[in-house]
N, C-alpha and C positions, 0 to 999 in steps of 0.2 A: 601495452602490457604483454609480456611473453606468455605463451600458453602454459609453460611449465609452472608459472606462479600459482595456478589453480589445480594443477594435476594432483588428483587424489584427495583434494579437499572435500569435506562433507558439508553440503549446503542444504538447509531446510528452507522451503519457500511456501508460504501460505498464499491463497488466492492465485494458484498456479494455472488455473484452467483457461485464463484469457488475460488480455491486457499486459501490464508491466510484468506480472508474474510469469506468464507464458514466455514472453520475450526473453526475460532474464534466464529462465530455465534452459532455453535453447542455447543461449550464449555461454552459460556456465558449462553445459555439456560439451560444447565445441572446444572449450578450453580444458577439458579432461576432468572436470569435477564430478563427484558422485552426488546424486540429488535425491532428496526426499520431497516429494511433490504432494501438497495438501490443498484441497478445495472440497466443495460439496459435490461437484459434478464429476463423479468417479469415472464415467466412461471417457470423458475428455482427458482426464489424467492418464488413463491407460494409453490412449493414443499418443499423448505427449511423451510418456515414458519410452515408448517405442522409438519416437523421433530422437530423443536424447541418447538412447543407446546406439542408434545408427550414427549419430554425430560424434560418438566417442566417449560418452559419459555413462556411468552406471546410474540407474534410476529406480527408485522404490516409491510406490504409490500408497498413500494413507488418506482415504477420504476423511475430511475433517470439517466440522462446523466450528469456527474459532470462537463463536459466542458461547460455546459450551466448555466450561473449564475442564471437565473430565476428558473431553475429546482432545484438547490441546495437551493435557498431561500425557495422554496415551501417545500422541504424535511424538512428543519428545522422547518418551520411553522406547517406542518402537524404533526411532531413528538411532538411538544409542545401541539398542539390541542388534540392529541390522549392520551398523558400521563401526560401533565401538566409541564414537565421539561425535561431536558437532563442532565444526569450525566456523560456520557462518549461518546465522538465522535471519531470514528476511520476513518481517511482518508486513505483508502486502495486502492481505484480504481486506476488502472494504465495500460498503454500500452507501447510497445516499437517498435522501427523501427531500424533494424540492417542493416548495410551496410556502404560503404564509404560515407562520408558526402555528397559529390556532386552527388552521384549516387542514393541516396534516394530521392524520389519526395518531393519537398518542402512542398506540402500539408500534407504529412505524418509527416514531422518534426513539422509543425505548430500544427497538431492535438495532437501529443505527448506532446508538451508544454501545450496546452490547457487542456488536460486531467490530466496530472501528476502534473503540477505546478499550473495552474490556478484553476483546480479542487480542489487541496489542499488549495489554497488561499481562494476560495469561502467557502469551508467547514469550514476552520479555522475562517473565518470572522463571519459567522453566528453562529457557535458554541461559539466563544468567546463573542459575544454580548449577547447570552443567558446566558452564565456562569457569565458574569458581572452582569446581571440583577438578577440572583438568588444567587450570591455570592460564587458559587462553581462549579467545573466541572473538568474533565480531558480530554485533547485533545491528541490523539495519532496519529502522522503522520508517515506513512510508507514511508521511504526513501529507501536507498540502500547503500551498501558499495561503489558503483559507485558514490554516492553523496559525498564521501570523496576522493576516489581514482579513477580517470577517467580510462576508458577502451576504446580502439579504436573500431569502428563500432557501438558505442552506443552514438553518438554525442548529439542528442536532448534529449535522455533519461538521459544522464549524466548531461546535462545542467539543466534539470528539477529537478533532484534529488539533485544536488548542491543547487538549489533554495529552495527546501523543507527543507534541512538542515539549510540553512541560515535563512529562514522565521521562523522556529521553535526556533532558537537561539534568534532572535530578540524579539519574543513574550515572551520568558523567561526573557530577560533583562527588558522589559517593566513592567512585573509583579513584578520583584524584585525591580526596582526603584520606583514603586508606592506602594510597601509594601503590595501587594496582596498575601495572603497566601493560600486562599482556592481554587485557580485555578492552575493546573499544565499542562505543555506542554511537551510531551515525543516524542522523535524521535527514530524510530526503523530502524536499518540499516542492513538488511540481506545480505548475499552473495548468492551463487547459491543454490536454493532449488528445490526439485522435485514438482513443481506446473505446471499448464497449461500455465504459462507465455509465453513459447516458442510456444505453440499451437496458441496463440493469437497474437504474434508479427508479425509486417510487417518484411519482410526479402528480402534484395536485395544484399546479399553477393555472390549469385551464388552457395550456399551450403545449406544443410539442417540446420535448427535451432537447436543448441545444447547449453547447459549451459557450462560456464567455470568451469572446475572441481577445487576442489572437490564439489560434490553435496550432500546436506543434506536433512534430512526428514523435511517436512513442520511443523510437530507438534512442533518443537523447536520454531518457530516463533509464532505459535498460543499460546503456553504457555507463551511467553514473553508478547504478547498483553494482554492476560487475566490478567496476574500478574500485569502489569502496571496500570490496572484499579483500583487496591486497594493499590499498592505499587509503585507509580510513580517514575521514574528516568528521568534525562534529556536526555541522549543518551545511546542507547544500541546497540552494534554490536552483530549480531547473526550468529553463525557458527565460528568455530575456524579460518578459513581463513580470515573472516572479521575482527576478533579481531587482528590477526597478521598484516594484511595489513594496517589497520587504525593506529595501533601503529607504524609500520615501516614508514608510510608516515609522521608522526610527526617528526621522527628522520632523515630520509633520503628521502625526497620527490622525488628527481630526480631518484634515484636508484629504488625506489618502483614503480614509474610510468613506468619506463622501463621494470621492471619485469611484471607488469600487462599488459603492451602492448604486450609483447612476449606471455604471457599465452592466452590472448584473440585472438591474431592472429593465434596461433597454434590450438586453439579449433575451431574457426569459419572458418578459411581459409585452414589451412594445413591438418587437420585431418577430418573435416566434409565432408561427401560424397556430390556430386553435388545435387543441388536442384533448383526448380523453384522459380522465384520471386513471392511474394505474399504481399498483403496489410494487411493480417491478420484481426484482429478485430479493427484496428486503427480507421476506419471510421464507420463501422457497425459491430454489434455482429456476431459471427460465431457459428456454431453448436458444434465445437470441444471444448474439455476442459471444462467439467462441474463439475469436482470433485475437491477435495483438492489437490490430487496428479495428476501429468501429466500421470502417468502410470495406474491410476485407470480407 
């Protein structure tokens, strides 16, 4: 993709303080885009904005908790006030709560739904209203392979990501039926990647938080997010395991869900060393996990 393809484009990214969001912000900036960076950790956003400007992109920071409708509405309004339009909106913010369904505090489940599903709904709503007003735009919703193939110990996360997949599909149907060609809705479905997701997750498994193997480099997802801004696709599974699992689920859902269940149980319960319970960053931001990679 030529850098000129994104020169001057206005890109809103939620969850920009670490992980895929941070990596995508850096790459969009390198390609000359103007960025609106949103997350709860405002200090990290300020540092990222400086990086983006050095890399060649303009950047504007708007601290936002996506679980709050008013804050997402303000994010969209401020983005338009600052830049006059929105070309790409990336709903990336997300949290997880691991553990047996009934052993995870109900408040944690609710907050996961509020952040991952309602946060995406709010972002999609205000982005789509702006896109319809200006006649164009690309919405990129970050879901998960677990939004297609459920995994045990991820109950509220799976529910939310299934919702994100469904919401995105409905928006595409509405655009198609109303013959709207200038607006695209993309769904990204990663498998396990080396990001701070598990540094931030609530965990009530009695074991340390670990990803379900295999684990891939986050740059793969960053590349997909940036590519979709100019070459939109409906749904993209990222990571070989995600592609295999989603395809297998279409052919043999029961067998595939049994396989995913065994893999998740083995990773989180049988092999992970003992660990304490934690609410992670579900309710409040944490200091850990400030980079694109967990290991950074």
